[in-house]
Backbone as CSV, one residue per row, in Angstrom:
resi,resn,N_x,N_y,N_z,CA_x,CA_y,CA_z,C_x,C_y,C_z
1,UNK,0.946,-1.364,-0.082,-0.114,-0.033,-0.014,0.880,1.535,0.170
2,UNK,1.914,1.187,0.739,2.838,2.207,0.924,3.195,2.632,-0.511
3,UNK,3.649,1.529,-1.181,4.657,1.638,-2.533,3.342,2.446,-3.581
4,UNK,2.112,1.735,-3.373,0.756,2.592,-4.398,0.941,4.236,-3.973
5,UNK,0.875,4.623,-2.600,0.993,5.826,-2.187,1.822,6.590,-2.673
6,UNK,3.047,6.114,-3.147,4.356,6.494,-3.466,3.993,7.060,-4.859
7,UNK,3.979,5.639,-5.366,3.629,5.915,-6.845,2.803,7.077,-7.403
8,UNK,1.453,7.277,-6.522,0.542,8.174,-7.012,0.731,9.188,-6.889
9,UNK,1.844,9.403,-6.205,2.758,10.789,-5.588,3.162,11.231,-6.774
10,UNK,4.048,10.322,-7.276,5.068,10.605,-8.082,4.033,10.780,-9.703
11,UNK,3.302,9.960,-9.907,2.246,10.341,-10.892,1.542,12.032,-11.171
12,UNK,1.157,11.877,-9.667,0.485,13.465,-9.608,1.765,14.240,-9.893
13,UNK,2.707,14.267,-9.427,3.586,15.303,-9.508,4.287,15.154,-11.288
14,UNK,4.312,14.562,-11.921,4.671,14.197,-13.161,3.753,15.158,-14.181
15,UNK,2.549,15.083,-13.641,1.303,16.017,-13.999,0.714,17.089,-14.166
16,UNK,1.609,17.169,-12.920,0.999,18.872,-12.081,2.059,19.572,-12.681
17,UNK,1.974,20.946,-12.227,2.638,21.921,-12.328,3.449,22.154,-11.723
18,UNK,4.957,22.551,-11.988,6.175,22.610,-11.807,6.118,23.029,-9.838
19,UNK,5.332,23.964,-9.558,5.010,24.558,-8.423,4.295,23.709,-7.202
20,UNK,3.479,22.316,-8.469,2.772,21.653,-7.305,3.658,20.040,-7.091
21,UNK,5.107,20.215,-7.737,5.740,19.476,-7.472,6.145,18.852,-6.065
22,UNK,6.696,20.061,-5.178,7.248,20.142,-3.807,5.713,19.546,-3.033
23,UNK,4.932,20.281,-3.730,3.647,19.654,-2.714,3.209,18.595,-2.793
24,UNK,3.390,17.344,-3.552,2.972,16.692,-3.917,3.575,15.629,-3.093
25,UNK,4.826,15.653,-3.253,6.049,15.088,-2.447,5.776,15.259,-1.222
26,UNK,5.750,16.365,-0.688,5.703,16.456,0.913,4.389,15.837,1.382
27,UNK,3.169,15.990,0.553,2.019,14.886,0.790,2.044,13.821,1.007
28,UNK,3.009,13.016,0.018,3.259,11.542,0.019,4.162,11.759,1.639
29,UNK,5.015,11.992,1.502,6.242,11.908,2.912,5.399,12.366,4.100
30,UNK,4.464,12.914,3.833,3.850,12.817,5.277,2.682,11.801,5.324
31,UNK,2.236,11.669,4.960,1.721,9.924,4.561,2.321,8.979,5.132
32,UNK,3.518,8.948,4.842,4.265,7.920,5.135,4.759,8.045,6.339
33,UNK,4.790,9.347,7.262,5.097,9.702,8.234,4.161,9.163,9.182
34,UNK,3.237,9.821,8.651,2.040,9.232,9.822,1.674,7.704,9.746
35,UNK,2.082,6.894,8.625,1.523,5.642,8.588,2.895,4.726,9.883
36,UNK,3.687,5.309,10.016,5.036,5.072,10.610,4.468,5.259,12.399
37,UNK,4.536,6.619,12.014,3.577,7.065,13.454,2.440,6.475,14.553
38,UNK,1.964,5.827,13.683,0.562,5.113,13.684,1.204,3.809,13.579
39,UNK,1.850,3.323,13.483,2.286,1.592,13.661,3.377,1.877,14.510
40,UNK,3.848,2.586,15.487,4.969,2.483,16.454,3.560,2.913,18.000
41,UNK,2.903,3.616,17.402,1.810,4.034,18.230,1.215,2.992,19.179
42,UNK,0.806,1.730,17.986,0.020,0.905,18.111,0.634,-0.202,18.883
43,UNK,1.758,-0.559,18.591,3.110,-1.280,18.717,2.989,-0.906,20.292
44,UNK,3.239,-0.115,20.683,3.912,0.394,22.370,2.995,0.148,23.065
45,UNK,1.603,0.985,22.254,0.069,0.922,23.088,-0.286,-0.798,23.450
46,UNK,-0.129,-1.491,22.030,-0.429,-3.017,22.772,0.758,-3.579,23.664
47,UNK,1.762,-3.311,23.292,3.084,-4.002,24.273,2.539,-3.336,25.900
48,UNK,2.486,-2.202,25.957,1.935,-1.676,27.590,0.951,-2.567,27.787
49,UNK,-0.018,-2.990,26.698,-1.576,-3.663,27.182,-0.671,-5.428,28.080
50,UNK,-0.344,-5.536,26.647,0.466,-7.078,27.335,1.422,-7.135,28.582
51,UNK,1.930,-6.142,28.678,2.744,-6.342,30.308,1.923,-6.011,31.418
52,UNK,0.797,-5.519,31.036,-0.176,-5.162,32.150,-1.119,-6.769,32.411
53,UNK,-0.877,-7.020,31.308,-1.845,-8.280,31.675,-0.858,-9.534,32.433
54,UNK,0.744,-9.732,31.843,1.440,-10.750,31.843,2.698,-9.827,32.268
55,UNK,3.121,-9.232,33.715,4.395,-8.834,33.882,5.651,-9.640,33.744
56,UNK,5.276,-11.118,33.986,6.064,-11.977,34.008,6.910,-11.927,32.496
57,UNK,6.480,-11.476,31.659,6.671,-11.884,29.958,7.301,-10.421,29.801
58,UNK,7.759,-9.273,30.363,8.225,-8.467,30.174,9.604,-8.284,29.241
59,UNK,10.266,-8.943,29.287,11.429,-9.315,28.634,10.884,-9.406,27.375
60,UNK,10.485,-10.652,27.075,9.921,-11.015,25.459,9.652,-9.859,24.882
61,UNK,7.897,-9.535,25.506,7.433,-8.474,25.157,8.359,-7.242,24.683
62,UNK,9.254,-6.421,25.925,10.040,-5.644,24.955,10.438,-5.792,23.480
63,UNK,11.443,-7.271,23.957,12.450,-7.358,22.538,11.139,-7.650,21.242
64,UNK,10.093,-7.976,21.483,9.456,-8.252,20.514,8.645,-6.527,19.801
65,UNK,8.210,-5.636,21.040,7.645,-4.768,20.611,9.090,-3.707,20.231
66,UNK,10.211,-3.631,20.369,11.077,-3.132,19.769,11.473,-3.403,18.384
67,UNK,11.659,-4.880,18.038,11.698,-5.008,16.576,10.760,-4.903,15.785
68,UNK,9.199,-4.627,16.251,8.270,-4.260,15.427,8.192,-2.544,15.434
69,UNK,8.842,-1.792,16.498,8.842,-0.323,16.328,10.049,-0.204,15.404
70,UNK,10.713,-1.036,15.402,12.285,-1.004,14.156,11.679,-0.976,12.756
71,UNK,11.104,-1.698,12.598,10.646,-2.315,11.557,9.362,-1.030,10.896
72,UNK,8.813,-0.854,11.874,7.489,0.353,11.195,8.798,1.694,10.746
73,UNK,9.327,1.724,11.913,10.133,3.303,11.570,10.670,3.373,10.119
74,UNK,11.438,1.717,10.097,12.185,1.751,8.783,11.464,1.564,7.246
75,UNK,10.166,1.559,7.467,9.314,1.200,6.251,9.227,3.052,6.110
76,UNK,8.972,3.843,7.278,8.539,5.162,7.114,10.111,5.923,6.526
77,UNK,11.144,5.710,6.636,12.494,5.816,6.680,12.186,5.869,5.142
78,UNK,12.303,4.669,5.017,12.640,4.292,3.211,11.506,4.780,2.679
79,UNK,10.040,5.031,2.999,9.491,5.848,2.020,9.629,6.972,1.720
80,UNK,10.274,7.449,2.740,11.062,9.452,2.973,11.844,9.434,2.082
81,UNK,12.731,8.374,1.634,13.644,8.293,0.544,13.067,8.100,-0.580
82,UNK,12.371,7.373,-0.926,11.710,6.949,-1.947,10.622,8.190,-2.739
83,UNK,10.498,8.716,-2.014,9.480,10.209,-2.274,10.466,11.503,-2.979
84,UNK,11.849,11.652,-2.518,12.849,12.229,-2.909,13.132,12.021,-4.362
C-alpha cells in the first residue's frame, strides 16, 4: 500500500505544474510519516497492555515490540527516501 501511495504521488507530480511538485512529494512524505507513527503507537500501546496482563513476560514483550517499532520506522524512512 505504501508503494502505491508513493507511485500515486510521483504520477501526480509528473502531471502537475512545477509549483505543485514539491507539494505532492510533501503530502506523500507526510502520509509515510503518519503511517510509521501510527504503527509505532499501536505497537507501544499493545505492548503496554500485554505487560499489564502478564508482567512476567516483560522481557519477551519488550524485545518483540522494539523489533516491531524498528520495522515500522524503517518502512517510514524508506518511504521518505523513495519520495525524494
